[in-house]
C-alpha positions in Angstrom: -71.8 124.1 19.3 -70.6 121.3 17.1 -67.1 121.7 18.5 -68.4 121.5 22.1 -70.3 118.3 21.4 -67.2 116.8 19.8 -65.1 117.6 22.8 -67.7 116.2 25.2 -68.0 113.0 23.3 -64.2 112.5 23.3 -64.1 113.1 27.0 -66.9 110.5 27.6 -65.1 107.9 25.5 -61.8 108.4 27.4 -63.6 108.1 30.8 -65.3 104.9 29.7 -61.9 103.5 28.6 -60.2 104.3 31.9 -63.1 102.7 33.8 -62.9 99.5 31.8 -59.1 99.4 32.3 -59.5 99.8 36.0 -62.1 96.9 36.1 -59.7 94.7 34.1 -56.8 95.3 36.5 -59.1 94.4 39.5 -60.2 91.1 38.0 -56.8 90.0 36.4 -54.8 87.4 38.5 -51.6 88.6 40.1 -48.3 87.7 38.4 -46.8 84.5 39.7 -43.6 84.9 41.9 -40.5 83.2 40.6 -39.8 80.3 43.1 -37.0 77.8 42.8 -37.8 74.5 44.5 -35.0 72.1 45.4 -36.1 68.6 46.0 -34.6 67.2 49.3 -32.9 63.9 49.3 -35.5 61.1 49.9 -35.6 59.9 53.5 -36.0 56.3 54.4 -39.6 56.9 55.4 -40.5 58.6 52.1 -38.8 55.9 50.1 -40.7 53.2 52.0 -44.0 55.1 51.4 -43.2 55.4 47.7 -42.4 51.7 47.5 -45.6 50.9 49.3 -47.6 53.1 47.0 -46.1 51.5 43.9 -46.8 48.0 45.2 -43.2 46.8 44.6 -40.8 45.5 47.2 -37.7 47.5 48.2 -34.3 46.0 47.0 -32.4 44.3 49.7 -29.3 46.1 51.1 -26.2 44.6 49.5 -24.5 44.1 52.9 -26.8 44.0 55.8 -25.3 45.3 59.1 -26.1 42.3 61.2 -25.0 38.7 61.9 -21.8 37.0 63.0 -18.7 36.8 60.8 -16.3 33.9 60.9 -12.8 35.1 59.9 -9.3 33.9 59.5 -6.2 36.1 59.2 -2.8 34.5 58.3 0.5 36.3 58.5 3.1 35.6 55.8 6.7 36.8 56.1 8.8 36.6 52.9 6.3 34.1 51.5 6.1 31.8 54.5 3.3 31.5 57.0 4.4 32.5 60.4 1.2 33.2 62.4 -2.6 33.0 62.2 -5.6 34.5 63.9 -9.3 33.5 63.8 -12.5 34.3 65.4 -16.3 34.7 65.2 -17.3 38.3 65.7 -20.7 40.0 65.5 -21.1 42.8 63.0 -20.4 46.1 64.7 -18.2 44.6 67.4 -14.5 44.1 67.5 -12.1 41.4 68.7 -8.5 41.9 69.7 -5.9 39.2 70.0 -2.2 39.4 70.9 0.4 36.8 70.1 3.8 36.7 71.6 7.0 35.2 70.3 10.1 35.5 72.5 13.4 35.2 70.7 17.0 35.1 71.9 20.1 35.7 69.8 23.7 34.7 70.3 25.8 37.8 70.0 29.4 38.8 70.3 32.5 36.9 69.1 31.8 34.1 71.5 28.2 33.7 70.6 26.9 34.4 74.0 23.1 34.6 74.3 21.8 38.2 74.6 18.7 39.4 76.2 15.4 38.1 74.8 13.0 40.2 72.8 9.2 39.7 72.8 8.0 40.1 69.2 4.3 41.0 69.9 1.6 41.0 67.2 -1.8 42.5 68.1 -4.6 42.2 65.6 -8.1 43.9 66.0 -10.8 42.8 63.6 -14.2 44.5 63.4 -16.8 43.3 60.8 -18.6 46.4 59.5 -21.1 44.7 57.1 -21.7 41.2 55.9 -24.0 39.0 53.8 -23.8 35.6 52.2 -21.6 37.0 49.4 -19.0 39.1 51.2 -17.9 40.8 54.4 -16.2 44.1 55.0 -13.7 44.1 57.8 -11.9 47.0 59.6 -8.5 45.7 60.7 -5.9 47.3 62.9 -2.5 45.8 63.5 0.6 46.4 65.7 3.7 44.5 64.9 7.2 44.2 66.4 9.6 43.0 63.7 13.2 42.3 63.5 15.4 43.2 60.6 16.3 40.1 58.5 20.0 40.9 58.6 21.8 41.1 62.0 24.5 43.8 62.2 28.1 43.2 63.2 30.8 45.1 65.0 33.8 46.5 63.2 35.8 43.4 64.1 33.0 41.0 62.8 31.3 40.1 66.1 27.5 39.6 66.0 25.0 42.1 67.3 21.3 41.4 67.9 18.9 42.4 65.1 17.2 45.7 65.8 13.5 45.4 66.4 11.1 48.0 64.9 7.4 48.8 65.4 5.0 48.6 62.5 1.4 49.9 62.7 -1.2 49.3 60.0 -4.9 50.0 59.6 -7.4 49.1 57.0 -10.8 51.0 57.2 -12.7 48.4 55.2 -11.2 45.3 53.6 -13.7 43.8 51.2 -13.5 40.0 51.5 -15.7 37.9 49.1 -17.1 34.8 50.7 -14.9 31.7 50.3 -11.9 33.7 48.9 -8.6 34.8 50.3 -7.8 38.5 50.1 -4.2 39.7 50.6 -3.1 43.0 52.2 0.6 43.9 52.1 1.8 45.5 55.4 5.5 45.9 54.6 6.9 45.8 51.1 10.4 44.5 51.9 13.0 43.7 54.6 11.0 41.7 55.4 7.9 41.5 53.2 4.9 41.1 55.4 1.5 40.2 54.0 -1.8 39.5 55.6 -4.1 36.9 54.0 -7.8 37.2 55.1 -10.8 35.0 54.6 -14.3 35.6 56.0 -17.9 34.5 55.7 -21.2 35.2 57.3 -22.0 32.5 59.8 -25.3 30.6 59.3 -28.1 31.7 61.7 -28.3 29.7 64.9 -31.0 27.0 64.9 -34.0 27.8 67.1 -35.0 25.8 70.1 
């Protein structure tokens, strides 16, 4: 009889423990899932909202994409100025100018004039950004050059210099206001250098 009571008591204790464990599992919060969150890059709207919430003003863009840029481009050949371009161009637009220089050379042993050659130079300037401190210009150039030394025939008679085509492109030349910036197009025979100056034009006076 004592053995039966002991077994019954043990069974009741085990049943109570199982019931308590089941109730604990029902009320316990589920395990949190592992989630990796990647913060997206702030958009202009979210940045503006954050600035407004903080009560501070947003920093000004270093080079605002607006306004008109006054620019000058000089062409130096072997250290001497041979040509110049200038204009006033709105940021985001482009201006193209072509200069012509027709040359004729005396050739042959009798120095007879040969056919003329048109040495064209085409410059396209496009201001990308500008403010009071600097301007960024995209520049494309097409040059027709002559070699500095004219060839000769085997018996010493003159031949006309051979022209050659040169193309150059700069995606964004940084020009500080009031300063000249140089860009070398050809290193030698001849050495061709562009000198560029630019500044943001003052706003037009209202009526």
